LUMKE-759078 format. One record per atom (N, C-alpha, C): residue in one letter; residue number from 1; x, y, z. Coordinates in pm, 1 decimal. Layout:
BEGIN
NUTI res   n       xx       yy       zz
NUTI   A NUM        X        Y        Z
...
# end
This chain:
BEGIN
NUTI res   n       xx       yy       zz
NUTI   M   1  -5065.8   2417.3    623.1
NUTI   M   1  -5029.7   2309.5    713.1
NUTI   M   1  -4860.9   2303.6    629.9
NUTI   S   2  -4778.0   2266.4    713.3
NUTI   S   2  -4607.5   2271.0    684.8
NUTI   S   2  -4589.6   2159.5    719.9
NUTI   A   3  -4485.8   2111.7    592.9
NUTI   A   3  -4483.9   1951.5    598.5
NUTI   A   3  -4302.5   1972.9    657.4
NUTI   C   4  -4264.5   1868.9    799.6
NUTI   C   4  -4171.9   1888.5    832.3
NUTI   C   4  -4029.9   1814.8    777.4
NUTI   C   5  -3934.0   1859.7    762.1
NUTI   C   5  -3854.0   1770.1    649.0
NUTI   C   5  -3730.5   1840.5    695.0
NUTI   D   6  -3636.7   1735.0    730.2
NUTI   D   6  -3493.8   1743.9    723.6
NUTI   D   6  -3415.1   1652.3    666.3
NUTI   D   7  -3466.0   1587.7    560.9
NUTI   D   7  -3394.1   1515.7    482.7
NUTI   D   7  -3386.3   1531.7    348.3
NUTI   G   8  -3381.1   1618.5    315.3
NUTI   G   8  -3369.6   1665.5    149.5
NUTI   G   8  -3499.7   1664.2     59.5
NUTI   G   9  -3612.9   1625.8    148.0
NUTI   G   9  -3722.3   1666.2     82.1
NUTI   G   9  -3839.5   1515.3    105.6
NUTI   S  10  -3762.9   1402.8    153.7
NUTI   S  10  -3864.3   1278.1    110.2
NUTI   S  10  -3971.4   1274.7    207.0
NUTI   A  11  -3913.3   1339.2    314.0
NUTI   A  11  -4031.7   1338.6    409.6
NUTI   A  11  -4155.2   1439.7    333.9
NUTI   R  12  -4136.2   1539.0    324.4
NUTI   R  12  -4218.1   1610.7    236.2
NUTI   R  12  -4294.6   1558.3    148.9
NUTI   K  13  -4217.8   1461.0     57.0
NUTI   K  13  -4293.1   1414.9    -53.0
NUTI   K  13  -4376.8   1323.0    -19.7
NUTI   L  14  -4333.7   1228.8    140.0
NUTI   L  14  -4423.9   1138.5    193.2
NUTI   L  14  -4537.1   1199.7    213.5
NUTI   A  15  -4538.2   1306.2    302.7
NUTI   A  15  -4648.1   1366.7    328.5
NUTI   A  15  -4743.6   1376.1    211.8
NUTI   M  16  -4689.6   1474.0    109.2
NUTI   M  16  -4767.5   1481.8     11.3
NUTI   M  16  -4849.3   1388.0    -58.5
NUTI   T  17  -4789.8   1242.3    -65.1
NUTI   T  17  -4835.2   1125.8   -127.1
NUTI   T  17  -4953.9   1097.2     -2.5
NUTI   A  18  -4919.8   1111.7     85.1
NUTI   A  18  -5038.8   1044.9    213.1
NUTI   A  18  -5145.1   1142.8    225.1
NUTI   L  19  -5104.3   1272.5    156.0
NUTI   L  19  -5244.8   1374.0    165.9
NUTI   L  19  -5338.1   1322.1     62.5
NUTI   L  20  -5248.5   1325.1    -76.1
NUTI   L  20  -5332.4   1301.0   -191.7
NUTI   L  20  -5403.3   1166.7   -201.9
NUTI   D  21  -5319.6   1038.2   -130.5
NUTI   D  21  -5410.6    932.8   -129.3
NUTI   D  21  -5536.0    952.7    -59.5
NUTI   T  22  -5505.3   1020.7     47.6
NUTI   T  22  -5628.4   1027.5    136.9
NUTI   T  22  -5775.0   1121.7     87.4
NUTI   T  23  -5710.7   1192.4     16.5
NUTI   T  23  -5796.2   1261.9    -44.0
NUTI   T  23  -5880.6   1198.6   -150.2
NUTI   R  24  -5807.2   1105.6   -229.0
NUTI   R  24  -5882.0   1022.6   -316.3
NUTI   R  24  -5988.6    924.0   -280.2
NUTI   Q  25  -5938.7    883.6   -154.6
NUTI   Q  25  -6024.8    792.1    -43.5
NUTI   Q  25  -6146.2    859.1    -41.0
NUTI   L  26  -6098.2    984.2      5.6
NUTI   L  26  -6228.4   1062.6     36.7
NUTI   L  26  -6333.5   1073.7    -68.6
NUTI   M  27  -6287.1   1116.0   -176.3
NUTI   M  27  -6378.8   1145.0   -295.6
NUTI   M  27  -6458.3   1007.5   -338.6
NUTI   R  28  -6394.5    918.7   -299.5
NUTI   R  28  -6457.1    787.6   -341.1
NUTI   R  28  -6575.5    704.3   -189.0
NUTI   K  29  -6539.0    774.6    -96.2
NUTI   K  29  -6600.1    715.3     11.8
NUTI   K  29  -6674.6    783.6     77.2
NUTI   V  30  -6665.2    891.9     75.2
NUTI   V  30  -6742.2   1007.6    176.1
NUTI   V  30  -6836.8   1056.3    136.6
NUTI   D  31  -6978.2   1015.6    179.2
NUTI   D  31  -7085.0   1085.7    124.3
NUTI   D  31  -7124.3   1224.6    173.8
NUTI   G  32  -7151.4   1308.6     66.6
NUTI   G  32  -7173.1   1432.1     78.4
NUTI   G  32  -7020.8   1563.4     64.1
NUTI   L  33  -6927.4   1492.1     31.6
NUTI   L  33  -6820.4   1550.9    -12.9
NUTI   L  33  -6834.9   1596.2   -157.5
NUTI   V  34  -6843.3   1670.0   -189.5
NUTI   V  34  -6842.5   1774.2   -311.1
NUTI   V  34  -6701.6   1769.5   -390.3
NUTI   R  35  -6630.5   1846.1   -372.8
NUTI   R  35  -6487.8   1837.0   -397.2
NUTI   R  35  -6404.8   1903.8   -273.9
NUTI   V  36  -6250.9   1894.7   -338.8
NUTI   V  36  -6168.4   1886.6   -228.7
NUTI   V  36  -6041.4   1976.1   -306.6
NUTI   E  37  -6051.1   2103.9   -281.0
NUTI   E  37  -5926.2   2196.5   -345.1
NUTI   E  37  -5794.6   2195.2   -245.7
NUTI   V  38  -5659.2   2170.2   -323.0
NUTI   V  38  -5565.7   2174.5   -247.0
NUTI   V  38  -5487.5   2293.0   -314.3
NUTI   N  39  -5449.5   2398.2   -233.8
NUTI   N  39  -5368.0   2502.2   -262.0
NUTI   N  39  -5233.3   2481.2   -206.1
NUTI   V  40  -5144.9   2507.1   -294.7
NUTI   V  40  -4997.4   2506.3   -263.7
NUTI   V  40  -4975.5   2616.2   -253.7
NUTI   Q  41  -4867.6   2689.2   -135.0
NUTI   Q  41  -4809.5   2788.4   -130.7
NUTI   Q  41  -4661.0   2839.4   -251.4
NUTI   K  42  -4696.3   2938.5   -303.6
NUTI   K  42  -4628.5   2972.6   -428.5
NUTI   K  42  -4478.9   3015.2   -316.9
NUTI   G  43  -4382.4   2951.9   -393.3
NUTI   G  43  -4268.4   2965.4   -328.5
NUTI   G  43  -4229.1   2844.0   -239.1
NUTI   D  44  -4310.1   2777.5   -177.6
NUTI   D  44  -4294.8   2669.1    -56.9
NUTI   D  44  -4391.9   2547.9   -101.0
NUTI   P  45  -4367.9   2472.3   -132.3
NUTI   P  45  -4432.0   2341.8   -210.9
NUTI   P  45  -4516.5   2248.3    -56.6
NUTI   S  46  -4441.9   2307.9     40.7
NUTI   S  46  -4449.3   2224.5    157.0
NUTI   S  46  -4598.5   2293.1    255.3
NUTI   E  47  -4580.7   2421.4    203.6
NUTI   E  47  -4771.1   2472.1    262.9
NUTI   E  47  -4871.8   2447.1    218.9
NUTI   L  48  -4977.5   2388.5    237.4
NUTI   L  48  -5058.6   2391.1    196.1
NUTI   L  48  -5171.2   2406.1    288.9
NUTI   V  49  -5318.4   2459.7    212.6
NUTI   V  49  -5446.9   2492.9    250.7
NUTI   V  49  -5524.1   2411.5    175.0
NUTI   L  50  -5621.9   2316.0    248.1
NUTI   L  50  -5702.3   2223.5    211.3
NUTI   L  50  -5864.0   2296.0    247.1
NUTI   Y  51  -5912.1   2270.2    129.3
NUTI   Y  51  -6032.3   2345.4    130.9
NUTI   Y  51  -6163.6   2264.0     68.9
NUTI   Y  52  -6245.8   2183.7    177.6
NUTI   Y  52  -6283.8   2043.2    169.3
NUTI   Y  52  -6465.3   2135.9    163.1
NUTI   H  53  -6522.2   2074.8     22.8
NUTI   H  53  -6644.9   2121.9     -5.7
NUTI   H  53  -6745.1   2057.6     30.1
NUTI   W  54  -6869.4   2063.8    119.9
NUTI   W  54  -6952.1   1970.4    170.5
NUTI   W  54  -7099.8   1976.7    144.4
NUTI   R  55  -7183.1   1902.2     88.6
NUTI   R  55  -7328.9   1905.9     55.3
NUTI   R  55  -7383.1   1978.4    176.7
NUTI   S  56  -7354.8   1938.4    271.6
NUTI   S  56  -7425.0   2014.8    408.7
NUTI   S  56  -7316.9   2004.6    532.7
NUTI   A  57  -7372.2   2056.4    609.9
NUTI   A  57  -7284.6   2072.6    763.8
NUTI   A  57  -7296.9   1937.5    814.5
NUTI   A  58  -7419.6   1861.0    814.4
NUTI   A  58  -7457.3   1733.1    866.3
NUTI   A  58  -7355.3   1626.2    834.4
NUTI   D  59  -7331.1   1638.3    673.9
NUTI   D  59  -7255.0   1545.0    599.0
NUTI   D  59  -7073.5   1568.3    661.1
NUTI   E  60  -7061.8   1659.2    659.9
NUTI   E  60  -6929.5   1698.0    746.8
NUTI   E  60  -6914.1   1671.8    884.0
NUTI   D  61  -7007.2   1699.1    960.9
NUTI   D  61  -7015.4   1633.5   1087.2
NUTI   D  61  -6993.0   1510.2   1079.8
NUTI   A  62  -7077.3   1433.8    978.8
NUTI   A  62  -7064.4   1294.9   1035.7
NUTI   A  62  -6936.2   1254.2    961.1
NUTI   Y  63  -6871.0   1279.7    855.1
NUTI   Y  63  -6717.8   1242.8    856.1
NUTI   Y  63  -6622.2   1258.8    934.4
NUTI   R  64  -6646.1   1368.7   1011.8
NUTI   R  64  -6553.1   1396.4   1159.5
NUTI   R  64  -6565.9   1297.8   1236.2
NUTI   K  65  -6679.2   1201.9   1258.7
NUTI   K  65  -6679.8   1114.3   1357.9
NUTI   K  65  -6624.1    927.3   1268.1
NUTI   T  66  -6587.5    949.8   1154.1
NUTI   T  66  -6536.6    824.8   1097.1
NUTI   T  66  -6406.9    792.5   1147.9
NUTI   E  67  -6406.3    669.9   1116.3
NUTI   E  67  -6251.9    590.4   1156.9
NUTI   E  67  -6173.7    650.9   1036.6
NUTI   L  68  -6218.2    705.6    911.8
NUTI   L  68  -6104.2    719.3    791.0
NUTI   L  68  -6089.2    885.5    803.9
NUTI   F  69  -6159.2    945.8    878.2
NUTI   F  69  -6123.6   1101.4    934.3
NUTI   F  69  -5956.9   1063.9   1032.0
NUTI   K  70  -6021.9    986.4   1150.3
NUTI   K  70  -5926.6    974.5   1254.1
NUTI   K  70  -5782.0    895.9   1203.8
NUTI   R  71  -5791.7    807.4   1095.8
NUTI   R  71  -5661.6    778.8   1024.3
NUTI   R  71  -5604.7    863.5    962.8
NUTI   A  72  -5684.3    998.4    898.7
NUTI   A  72  -5612.9   1090.1    761.9
NUTI   A  72  -5548.3   1184.9    887.0
NUTI   I  73  -5609.9   1222.0    999.4
NUTI   I  73  -5539.4   1313.9   1106.8
NUTI   I  73  -5434.3   1259.3   1126.7
NUTI   A  74  -5402.4   1081.0   1186.0
NUTI   A  74  -5327.9   1050.8   1251.4
NUTI   A  74  -5200.6   1067.9   1140.6
NUTI   G  75  -5237.1   1020.6   1012.9
NUTI   G  75  -5135.5    966.8    904.1
NUTI   G  75  -5054.5   1139.1    845.0
NUTI   V  76  -5087.1   1224.5    883.2
NUTI   V  76  -5059.1   1348.4    829.0
NUTI   V  76  -4997.1   1447.9    952.5
NUTI   T  77  -5011.0   1426.2   1061.3
NUTI   T  77  -4986.2   1506.2   1172.2
NUTI   T  77  -4826.4   1499.8   1177.1
NUTI   P  78  -4774.2   1335.1   1205.7
NUTI   P  78  -4595.4   1367.5   1185.3
NUTI   P  78  -4551.5   1443.7   1118.8
NUTI   Y  79  -4591.0   1486.3    985.9
NUTI   Y  79  -4514.1   1546.4    880.0
NUTI   Y  79  -4534.5   1725.0    917.2
NUTI   L  80  -4646.8   1745.3    991.5
NUTI   L  80  -4629.3   1891.4   1026.1
NUTI   L  80  -4542.1   1985.0   1109.0
NUTI   A  81  -4497.7   2043.9   1106.4
NUTI   A  81  -4371.1   2135.3   1158.6
NUTI   A  81  -4436.6   2141.1   1304.4
NUTI   D  82  -4519.4   2211.8   1287.6
NUTI   D  82  -4612.3   2259.0   1449.1
NUTI   D  82  -4657.1   2149.2   1498.4
NUTI   R  83  -4732.0   2021.0   1469.4
NUTI   R  83  -4782.2   1940.9   1499.9
NUTI   R  83  -4927.3   1948.8   1506.2
NUTI   R  84  -4962.4   2062.4   1470.0
NUTI   R  84  -5103.7   2127.9   1482.8
NUTI   R  84  -5204.7   2092.3   1339.2
NUTI   I  85  -5338.5   2033.2   1374.2
NUTI   I  85  -5410.4   2053.1   1245.1
NUTI   I  85  -5544.2   2172.7   1288.8
NUTI   I  86  -5556.9   2252.4   1244.3
NUTI   I  86  -5673.5   2347.9   1283.8
NUTI   I  86  -5792.9   2325.5   1209.4
NUTI   V  87  -5879.3   2267.6   1232.6
NUTI   V  87  -6018.2   2240.8   1136.9
NUTI   V  87  -6118.6   2392.9   1190.9
NUTI   T  88  -6151.3   2413.5   1084.3
NUTI   T  88  -6256.8   2503.9   1097.6
NUTI   T  88  -6364.1   2490.4   1063.4
NUTI   T  89  -6463.1   2590.8   1069.9
NUTI   T  89  -6603.6   2557.1   1003.5
NUTI   T  89  -6656.2   2698.0    955.0
NUTI   N  90  -6681.1   2725.8    840.1
NUTI   N  90  -6729.5   2831.4    794.6
NUTI   N  90  -6896.7   2847.0    779.8
NUTI   A  91  -6962.9   2942.3    888.3
NUTI   A  91  -7105.0   2956.3    910.3
NUTI   A  91  -7155.4   3011.8    806.2
NUTI   D  92  -7256.7   2980.8    743.4
NUTI   D  92  -7352.2   3027.9    630.4
NUTI   D  92  -7404.8   3136.3    659.7
# end
């Protein structure tokens, strides 16, 4: 995800802080979330890829229906360069 930033980096920093805060909340509150990996693009720390590791697909589906998920998406979207969040699921 690319953070939109025209103010010298403060928007990018704010987006990263929000993302990390949300991730910490998830780890404490969401049943079935095993771990979250945040990969930062070398050379451009505003480009991130998040990998959420779930105990089961049912746990992931249940999380996507929660208010926490809706707030997380709403909180991060304004900082994305193209205003898109792509959610995919890998089939086993």
